[in-house]
N, C-alpha and C positions, 0 to 999 in steps of 0.2 A: 576500325579501334577499338580496343579490350574496353569491356565490364563487366566487372563481377558485383553484383547485388548483394549486399548485404542479408545476412542470414536471419529467420524469423527467431531468433534464440533468445533474443533480449526480452524472455518474459517472466523470468525469475525475478519477480519483483511483489512484493509483499508489505503492508504495513500491518503495524499493531498501536492501538491506542489505549490511551487509561482515562483518565474522567475528562467530560469533553465541558467547554462552557459554553452558554449564547439559548439564545431562545430559538425555539424552532417555528419555523411555519405551515400553515396547511393550506392549500386550495378550499375557499367557502363554498366551492360549489362540487365537490366530488364528496361519496360516499364510501368508505371501504370497510368492511367487518372482517380480521383475521381471526380464525378458530380453527387451530389446527393446521392440515395442508389445505384446508378448502374454505372458503366464506361462508358464514353462516347462512346466509340467504339461499334458498335451493337453487341448482343449477337446473335452469329452462328447457327442458328437452320439450317441454311442450307448455300452451300457455297457463300462468297460474294468475287465478283469481285470491289476490292480495289482501282482497275486503271480507274474503270469508275469513281468515285469523282470526280465533278468538283474540279477546283483548287481553287476557293473560301472554298469549303469546307476541303479541306484538310490545306490550310492554317488557317480557324478557329480552327482546331484538333492543329495543331502545336503550336497556341496561347495561348493552355492551358495548355499547357506541360513545365513543368521545364526546365532548359537548357539540360540539361544531357541526359534527355528522348527524348529531339528534336533532338539533337545528334544523339541517338540511331537509332529513324524512319526515320530520315533523311539517313543511313546509308542502307535504304532496297532497291531502286532501285535508277537508273538514274533520273529520273523525280523527283519524292521526295528529292533528294537531292540536285538538284536546288531549288526547293520549299524551301526546309529546310534552303536555304541560302540568301532567302528574308531579305533583309535591315529593311523591317516592322516588321520582327521577332524577331530581335536583335538590336530593340531603347533602350530595359530593361532589365538588369538581375537581379534577385534575387539569390546571391549565399550564404544567409543563410544556408540554412540545409543541404548544400553538401561540402565534403573537396575538398575546392579548395585552391591549393597551384600553385609554379609558373608552373609545367607542364603541369597541365590544363590548365592556363592561357595561355601557349605558344600554344597550342592546338585550345582554343578558337579565338586566335586573328585574324586570318584571315575573321572571320565571323562580327569583329567588328568594323570594319571600321567606320561605321555610330551611334555606342553606344552611348546613350544621357544621361541613368538613371544606377545606381549601386549601389544597397543593398548588405553590407556584414559582414561579424562576426568575429571579432577575428583577433589576429596580421598576422597568417598566411594569411590570405586573402588580408589582410592591405596591406603586401609586394608584394603579386601577381598582385594587380591591376594595377601597371605599365605595367606589362607583356601584357595586352591587347590590348597595343598599341592603346588606343579609345580617339586620340588627341582631337577630339569633346567632348569631356565626360562634361555634364552639371551638374548632381547631384550624389554627393557621400553620401551617407548615412550609417552609421556604428555602431553596438553596439558590447555590451561586448569588450570594447574598452582599459580596465585598463594596457594594455601592450604596446601599442602604444606610440613609442618613438617620438621626433620630428623629427628625422631624415628619419624614415615612412613618417611620417606627410608630411615635407618638398618634400619629394620624388614625393609625389602624388602631392602636389600644382606643384612642377615643370613641372612635365610632363603634368600639363592637366590646361592650361593656359585659356580654354575658362570655366572654370568652373565656375557658377554663383550661388550653393547650395551644401555647406558642413555642414554636421550632425552627430556629433557623442554622442552618450549617448544612453539610460538615465544613463547608467555605467559611473563610476569616470573615467575621463581622468587623472589619477594622474601623469604621467609619460608627458605628455603636456606643457612646459612652455611658457610663451611670446612670445620667442624666435622663436619659430614654427608660432604663430600667425603674427608676423612680416614677416615670408616668405611667408605666405601666401596671407597677403597684398601687397606684391610686386609683387608675380607669378600670379596672379589671380585678373585683374584689373576689369572684366566681373563680380564679385562677388557680388551677393545682398543678400543671405540669410546665416547666419553662425552661428550654434547653438551649442556649448561646454559642455559638465557636468564634474565637478567636477575636475576644475583645481584649481591646489594651489593659484596660483595670476595673476591677469590680468593686468599688468601695465600700466602705462601711453603709455611707446612709444611703444605698441602692438596697444593698442587703437588707439593712433594720426597716426599709421602708416594705421591704415582701414582707418581714416576720410580722409587722403591723397593721396591714391594708389587706393581705393576703389569709386569712385563716385555714385555708381548707390546701394551701401551697403543700405537696409532699413528693413532689419530683424535681427536684431541681440539678442542672447540668450547664456548669463551665466550662464549657473542653478548650483546650489549647489557648486558653487566657495566661497572659504575663504576671497579671497580678491579682491576686485573691485576698479580702481579709476572712480570714480562718476563724477567727474570733467572731467576727459579725455572725456567720453562716450557723455558730452556736446556740444563736437565738432564736433560729426558725425553729421552732419545738414540734412545729407539724411535719415535719421531713420524714420520708419513708425511705428515700432512693435519692442519693447523691452522686453524681460525677466531676470532679475536675481532671480528670483525664488529659495529660498534654501541658499543663497547666505550670509553665517555670519555675517560678520564684513562691517556692511554699516554704512556709515555717511548719514542719511535721510534726516538731512538737508542741508548739501551739495549737495545731489541728486537733492531734490525738487528747491533748487536755480538755480542749472545748468540745469536739465533738464524740467523746464518748459520755456525754452528760445529756445526749438528744434521746429523747423518752420515746421515739419511733421509729428510729434510724432502723431499716432492715438491711438494708445493701448498699456498700459504698465502693466506687470505682474510679481508681489510683492510679491507673495503668499509664506508662510512658511518663513518670515522673520521677523525682530524687526519693521517694518514700523508702524507707528502710524497713529493717527487724524489728529494731525497737517500736517502731510507732506503729506496722500492723500486728505485733503480737499483745501492744497493750490496748486496742481497739478491743481487739479480736477479745479479749480475756476479762476487760472492763464493762465494757456496753453489754448491757443485758439484750435488748432487743436486734441487737446485729447477727444476722444468718450468714452474710456472704460479703467478701471483698474481692474483689476483679483489678489484680495487678497485673498485669503484662505487660511485656517487656520494660520491669522497671531494674536496670541496674545496680542499684543498689539493695538490691531484696536477695540475696545468697540462696537463700533455702525455704523448707515450709515452716510453718506454723498449725502446728497441730492441734486443735480444739474442735473436743469433739462434740457432733453436730453444727460445726461450721463449715463452711467451705470457702479456701482461698485459689485463687483461680488467677496460678503464675504461670511463667514461661519452663521453670525447672522442673514441677510433678505435673502429672497426670490429670491437669484439671478438670476434667469430666468424671471424675470418680467420685461419687457424693456418700459419703456416710450419714446415713441418717437415727443414729445415737443405737438400733435394734436390730438394723441387716446391715451386712457387708456390704461394702462399698461398691455402687454399680454407675452403669450412667445416668446422669444426672437429667438427662431428657426423658430418657424410659421413667424415670424416677418423677420425672413432670406430669407425665400423662398419665400415672397412676394416681396420680393426687387429683389431676384436674378431673376424671371419672367419677371423682368421689364427691366432685365439687367443691374443691377447696380451692375459693377464691382468691385466698391472699398470695396460696405459690403459684397461680396463674399470672399473677400480675409479677411478683416476683422473677419469675422466669420469662415472661415477655420483654421485662426489661434488662436482664441478665445479655436475652437476644438481641436486644438494641445497642447497648453500650461494647459489646463485644465486636459485633460487627460494625460498628465505628473505629474502635482501636485495629481491627485487623484491616480495614482497607487504611487507615494512617499508616500504619506500619508496612503495607505493602506499598504506599506509595515512596517511602523513604527508601527501597530500594536497596536494603543493608544485608550485603553477603555474609554480614554475622548471624543472621536470622536464619537463614538457608537449613541447620538441621530440624531446625522447630517447623517450618514448612512442610519439609519432608514428611515429618511424622507426625504431627499433630495439625498444623494450619492449615490444609488444602483438605482434609476430613470435617475440619471444625466449620469453614465455610459451605461445601458441602450440606453439612447437616441444617447449615442458617438457612440455606438454599429450600428447605424445606420448612420454613416456619410458617406459621399463619399470619403473618407482619407483612405488608407488602414491601414497605420501605427495607426491613431487614434482609427480605429477598433481594431486592435491589441491589442492597449497598454488598451483601455477600458476591453478586455476580458480578461485581462492580469489580470486590477483592479479587475475585479469579481472574477476571480482565488485566487485572493489574500485580500482580503479586508475581506471575511469570514473566512478567517483561524487564530484560536484562537492557536493553538500547530500543530505546522507541523510535529514534531517527534510522539508524541502521536494520530497523526489523528483526532483533535477534532476543531470542528469548529463553529461558532456562527451562532444555529438555527435558530434565529431571524432574522437575515442578511438573510442567506439560503433560507428562505421563503418567503420575501421579494424580492429578485429576481422572486422569482417564481409567486407569486400574481402580480406581475408588469410585464407577461408576459416574461419574461427573459428564461426561456425554450425554448422558440419558435424562439426567436431570436439567440440563440445562437446556435440550433439547423441550424438554414439556412445559419448564418454563416460556422460551421462545414461542409455545405453542397457544400460552396464555392470551385470552381477548384483552387483557390490561396492557397497554402500551409501554408504559414502564418497565416493565418485566420482560417485554419483547426486546427493546431497547438494548437493554444491560447483557440479556442472554447472549443476542447476535453478536455484542460487544465482545464477549466471554468466547465463545464461539470461535471467532473470525481470529482473536490472538492467539490463542489454543491450535488452530489450524495452519500456525505457522511451520510447527511441528508434523513431520511428511507422517509420521505412525498418527497421530491424531487427526490430521485431516481425514488418512484412511478409515479410521473410527467412526467419523464425524458422517463420512459417505454412505458408510454401512448402516447408519441409524437412522439414513435418512434425512439428515440432517440439508442436504443439497436441494433437497423441495422443499424444505422448509424456509429455510433463506430466498429462497427463488421466487416463493410466496410473502414473507416479507417485504420482499425489493419492491412488491408493487403497493404498501401502504401508504397509505395520504398521510400519514403521519412523518414528517423530514425526520426524525432524530431513528424511528425504526427503520425507514428504508435507508439510512445513510449507513447505519453498521450493519444491516444485511447485505449492502453493495459489499461492507469490506468483507466482511465473511467469502463473500464467492470471490472476490479478488485474490484471497489467498489458497482459498481452494483453485482456484484456477491454475495457479502456478504448475500442480500435478497433472502431466499430460493425461492420466486416465478419468481425469474428474472433468477434463473441457467437455467432452460431447455429453457427459450425463447433466451437466449444467444446461446445456443448451438445449436437450429435452425436456428438462423442466422448465422449460421459456424464462432461463436466466436471462438469454440474452436479449429478448424483446423488454424484458423488465428494466434489464439496464439502458437499455437505448432510451426507452420511453422517461428515466430519471433524469435524463440529462435535457430532452424536453420540459417537462415537467418544473425542473426547477433549475430555470439557464441562469438566474441571476441570484447572487447573494447568498447560496449554498454552495460555499465549497467544499466543505466536507462530502458532500452527494457528490459533486462532479468528479472530486479527484478520485475519489474509490471507484464509482461506476465508470471510470475511465481505464481506472487502473486494472479493471478486472477485465472490459472489452478489449485492453491491450494483451494482455495474457491470453484470451482467446481468441484473439484474431492471427496468433501465434500459430494455431493449429489452419490447417489447409480447408479441413470441412466448416469449422467454427469460423473461420475468416468469410466465406461465402454466408454464414447464417447472419454473420453481423450486417455482411453491405446489405442483404437482402432485409435485417428489420429496419432500416432506414440509418445506419450506425455511421456511414460516411458523412452523409449530411448533419447528424447529431454532432460528430467531434471534430468539424472542421468549423461547423459555429462556436463551438467550444475555444478552437486555437485561433479566431477571429477575435471573436469577442471579448472571453474571459479573461480578466484581468489578475487571478489570482495563478501562482509559479507554478502551484502542485497541480492543476485541473490544467493547468498548459503542458506541461510536462505529459501526462501520463496522455493527453490528448495528443499530442506529437508522437510518441512513444507508440499508441494506438494504429496511428495512422501509418508509420513504419513498417511495422507489423501487419499490416493489410497488404501493403504494396509492396512484400516480401515472398509473395505468391506468383510473378508474372508469368512462369510457365505453366501455371494450373486454372488461372482465373483471369476476369479481367478488371480485379480489383487495384491493379496498378493504374489503369488508366482511366478507370470512375472515381478515384480519387482525384488524379490533374484535372478531370474535367469538372469536378465539384467548382462551385465558383468560389474563386477569393480562397481554396484552399493552397496554392504554392505561394501565391501571394505572401499570405499569412506565416505558411510555414520560412520563407524567407525573412519574414519580421519576426521572427521569434527567435533567428540566429543572432539577435542585437539583443535579447532581453540581456538584463544584468546578471542572470539566473546561469550558475553553468550548466545545471540538471534541463532547463528546460534548451538551453544552446546545445547542449549534447544531442536530445530525443530529435527536437529539431533539424539538426544537418543528418542524423541517421534516416529521417524519412527523407528528406531530400535526398542521400545518395540511393535510396533503395528504388525512388519515384524514379531515377534519372534514368532509370533501366530502361524506361519505355520512350522512345523517341520523341515524340509530340512532348512530354513533359520535359524532356532535356531542354529544349528549346525554349519553352515557356518559361520555365526556371532562370534559365536567361534574362529573359528577358523583363522579366520581373526583379533584375539585379542580384540574382542567385549569386553572379558569377565575383564581383565585387563583393558580397558579403560573407562569402564562403573565406573569401583571399582574405580580407579583413580579422574574421573567426581564426583562420590559421596561425595570423601574426602574431595573435592576441594569446596563444592558448599555450606558450610555451611553457609555461608552468603551472597548466589545467591538469586534470586529471586524466588517465591513456584513454578513459571512452571518450570524453571529447575531443581530443588529439586525433585518437581512429576515424570517427564519426568528422570531424571536418577533412581530413585527407581523403578518406570514400567520399566524401560529396564532391568534392574535386576530383578526383579521380574519375566517376560515374560522368562527370559532365565534361569532363576531358575526351571523351571519346568522339566528341564531333567537333572536327577541325575549326570553326570558328572559335568555339569556347577554347580551344585548346590555346588557339595565337591568343585569345581575350586574356586567359590566365596568367599567360605568359607576358603579358604587357602589365595588366594589372600587379605585378610584383608578387604573383604566387607559386614562382620557382624556390626563392629563398627560404621560406618556411617550410615548405615540402622538403628542402635538402635537410634543413636541420628536425623535422621528424623523421628523417631516415636514420639519423645517429639515435634515434632514441634504444633505448635500452629494451624496451614493452614489445615484445616480438610483433605483437596484433596493433603496432602502432609503425613501425619502420616498415613493418610488411605490404599495407596500404598506402605510406608513402612512396615505396619503391611502385607501386603500382600505379599512382599517379606521374613519379617520373616517368614512368616507360611509356604512357600515352603519349606526356608532352614531347620526349623525346623524337616521338614521329615528326615534329614539325622540326627541319633543320633551324628554324631561328630560336626557339626552345631549345635543343641540340647548345646553342651556341653558349645561350644563357645559361644551363646547366654545367656548363664546361666551364664559365666565366664565374659562376657561383661557389667553386669549389665543388661542384654535383660528381664531378670523378671522385675524386677521393671517397665519398660517403659511398659510391655506389660501391665503388672496388671494396672498401670494408663489408657492405652488406653482403657482395657477391663470395666472400672469401669465409666471412666469421659467422654471418646469423644461423640460430639453431633452426631454421624456420626454413626447408627446401624452396616455398612458392618463395618466399623475398630474396634469395638468392637464385631463384632462375627469374625472375621478376627484374631483378638487378645487371642481371648478365644480357636480357636483352633490351635493356634499356642503353646499356654503354654497345651495344651490337648495333641500337640504329645510330647510335652516336657516332659510329667510326666506320661506317660504312659506304662510306663515300660521300651521301648527299651534302654534309656538313659544309664538308671541301669545297663541293661547288658552290653552295650558299656564300660560304666566304669570300671565295673568287669575285662573287660581285661586287664585293667592293662597299655593303653595307655599313654606316656608321657602328652600330653594333659589332658586326665584325671586324671591323679595324679596329676597333676597341679590347675585343675579345683574342685577338691573335697578339695585340700586345704585350696583354697580361698574362695569358698562356700560352705553355709551348704546344702547341697541339699535337705536332709528334710525338711528344713526350708522354702526354697525356694520352693517344693513342696505345701506343707499347706497353705503357703502365694495364691501362683496360684491354686488350687482348691477353695479356699473359694469365689475368685472373679469369677470363672470360674461359680460357681453355683451362685452368687450374678447375675450374668449378665441374666442365666434362668430365674429365679425366675421372673425379670423384665417381661416378655413373657408372666408367666402364672396368668392370673385372676381365684382368688380364688374358683368364684362362676362355672366358668367357665369348669373349671378343674375338680372339686368334681360333677359333672353333667356328665361328660365326662369319670369317673372312674368307674359308676354306669351303664351306659348304652353305648355302642358301637355302638348306631344307626348312619348312615352315616350324618346325620344332624348334630349332635353332634359334630363328628368329625370332619365335615367342618367348624364347628362354632369355634373349636380352630385350626384348620388350617390357618383360616384367621387371626385369634389374633394373631399368634406367626409368620407370614410372614414378611420376607426381602424381599422386593420386586428386588433390587439391588443385593441379590444373584445370582439369575437368571443369571445373564451374568457371570456367572463363571464356567467353566467347569474342570472338575476331569478326570484324567486319572483310569484304572480298577484298580491300585495299591491304588489310593487314596481312594478309594471307599472301596475296599477289608481292609484298615487299619479301618476307622470308623465301619466295620461291626465286625471287630476283637475285636476294643474298645469294643462292649456290652458286651461280655465276660471279661472285667476287673473287677478286683475285688470292683475296684472306685466307690460307686452308683453316684458320681457326673459326671465321665467320660462317664458311661453308658448313662447317662442320655443327657450329650453333645455330643454324638455320632449319639444318635438317632433325637436330637434335629439338627445336622447338615444333614442326611439323609433327615429328612424333606422337608428342605430349599432346597437340591437340585432336589429333586422328585415333587415338587406342580407343579402342570398343570399350563402352561403359561409362566414357566419359559425358557428362551432360549436353554438353554442345556439340560432341564427337562429328555425329550425322551432319547436323549443319554445316561445319570445315568441310567434310567429304564433298557435301553437295556442291560449298563452293567450289573447290579445287577441282572436280568433275566439269561443273558447267565451264571453266576458265579453261579446260584445256592442258590444266598443269600435269596430268600424268607424264607425257610426254618429257616435260622436260627432267620429271622424277628419274625416269628410265632413263635417259640421258645422264644425269649424273652418277647412277648406280653404276654406268657403265665406262665412266669418264678413269683418263689414266691418272689426271693430276688431281682426282679428287681424294683426300683424305680417307685412308681405313674406312673410320668411327662414320664418317658421312658416307660414303658409301653404304655400311650395315643399313643407318639411320633410313637413307632412301628407302632401302628395299623392304621397311618394315612399314614406312608410308604407303608405299604401291599396295603390300599387302593389306594394309587396313584400309585403304580405298576397293579395295576387291569386295572386302566383308562388308562394307555400308554398302556396296551397289547390291550384293546377293542379298543384304536385309529388305533394303527397298526393293526388290523386285518379289520377294516373301510377302510384304505388305501387298503390293501392289494386285498379287494372285491372290488372297485373302479377300480383299475387298471385290474381284472377280466373282469370285466363288458365292 
């Protein structure tokens, strides 16, 4: 029987990511430090006496670790335990990448007496902060705060009376109300900075409480809120910096009237609001202290407001040309650096605020994914994000990198990016900047930079630039990180880069394959993003023959089967199945196909995945089973695990599904049908009607694969009768005459030849119930006439009259070679025949029908043409069975059609060629 393994071309898979929500988890027993391309710790080429390091060096090493790794390293010896508890190491904590809960907080509390600054993520971490017992905490910054309530925020405020800065966002704080702000005002009298995002309402009582109890409050941000009391904000006389960006229901007449009187107001952010020219003009002209107004993406603000010595940052002007009263306008960042060098603290503070609010607004604008902003991004936005990535503020750098990762995305689901924006980032030096951030020891920067690199690498030109700048080594190193978020984004970068054939071997050489496999073992549960990206990258790499061997050697087969069996997340299931499919696609060049089948639970898991409710999972699982069925043992094992029933059910249910799923469902049945027992089982299970339906698909890949399956099934006379009864003759005749695929037409013709070479008639004469019902419902003679007519027409399309006329008169090798070239269908070279199939075609040479004789000879030509993948195999089968004698007889027979004689002579010539090649090989071995 025939089987065609599905190729490994299904590696063009990418993913883009925008912002990610969720808590990370890090193994408590591992310590990994990433700095540049290498670990900070020296590579031990000889024994290293770590105790000989100076205390300063050890402290420097500790500062480069996250808090969990710091605690692990401190537990190695008494001296390092003492150094690890130094107060200078515990003045700041970034809890975002880790699972931080009440128990972890309690274990760290002893070290946090002098803790000054905390960054956290999510509700669980917020609840646990109070258990750190850090009474002198000065700064708290949290993100992904949607679930944080008034109770949690009030508790944090009550336990940290020395608090000077509180920032929650950029996610919306939907459950926080004005009541919590009043508690903050009462409990934190030293508060200087308050920035909250996404509150529904900030009423006058809350704002007046801040004005009354927080006399040092100089920086307030109520961003993306629904309602703010503008008049009450005018009473916070200590204000220097105010942001109401994204707030919807603003009365700008009242705001301008109230805020122009604020005596210290230096900078105002009104980006993404309904502010108009009148309000901006009034504020900039009337306020004596106001120097900067940021109004990015404000649709009602249509032209510039020129007030000398003051800066308006808007979409329509070159926002970063600053007029300082005495000099010509120039780059505001250069101006800032000059003033900082002169120790102008107020300008330093203002510019840090500008960086922060611009990075926030640019991220929000990137998330909106508006095509109306395309000109802004290409002309100014991309450069601005790159400038912000050079900020001294880590959170600004992170937000700028996230903005880069986001603004290029057009369609997250389909991994589509704006190539113009991506290449703009590349042209402005963005790749080098991102790689520099990725090499930072700060894990937050590593994560966001890797995400941006991953998304940019969807573009082939950018991917090439990333590779040339050493990005593959950087990402392979980050994929080894014990920080789950860093490893996840690095795996995503390798996934996208591995789409390019030119990058696959470089990823393997950089240790990327081992790192990706270890990720699956490190986080087998609860880390869906890591698993999907690692499996996706391995799937792309496995499409390459050499890399597929590396994946198997690294333990990838076991890891991927483990995912397919145990993971419940459909994204990871889909990529694991795709990776196994690509591993199994190299059956002739390595033993991965057999290795996957031999892995415990692999085939059973893939059969079960075909029953998934998710189409992508079904598709890749069916594709894997298709490729795995190339191996004889796998084929029978798949059937034993219920593969026939599962795949027939899938074929029946996928009439309205994607062409990819239809192709793979038909392909898997094609592969299984190589076995006579499976072929019969498919027919009895009801697999023929859905295959006939798929054969009528307009999609070339689908009807070609369905034709292959029907061809195999028609080998059995009982199935042949079922095909006739279900209207399969009409479908195959249509394919034979009208498909644009020569391969589909060829297989349809051979299926029809099987059905009407006489064996089905013999089966029908036995008088089985199915045969009787078929003979009553279908006119077999009429179907036979129609089938033979279209087989003849198919063969005739390859017969150029002049060439065949010349070949009939001369059997010269040059003439036969010319005919062979004219009739050759290159794709047929990928098909592999069994001995019984070859024997059936040879027997067909003696069929009374001249059309079937010509068809059989034509088929044997296709299977033995030199250069075909399995031509040598087919020639050996024929030689061993002594078929050459029958071919010589056919070539000389008087009753043989002219074209059949010519084809028979070509087959004999092909056999001689393969025999000569085989003899050469043996001589070479002897030598």
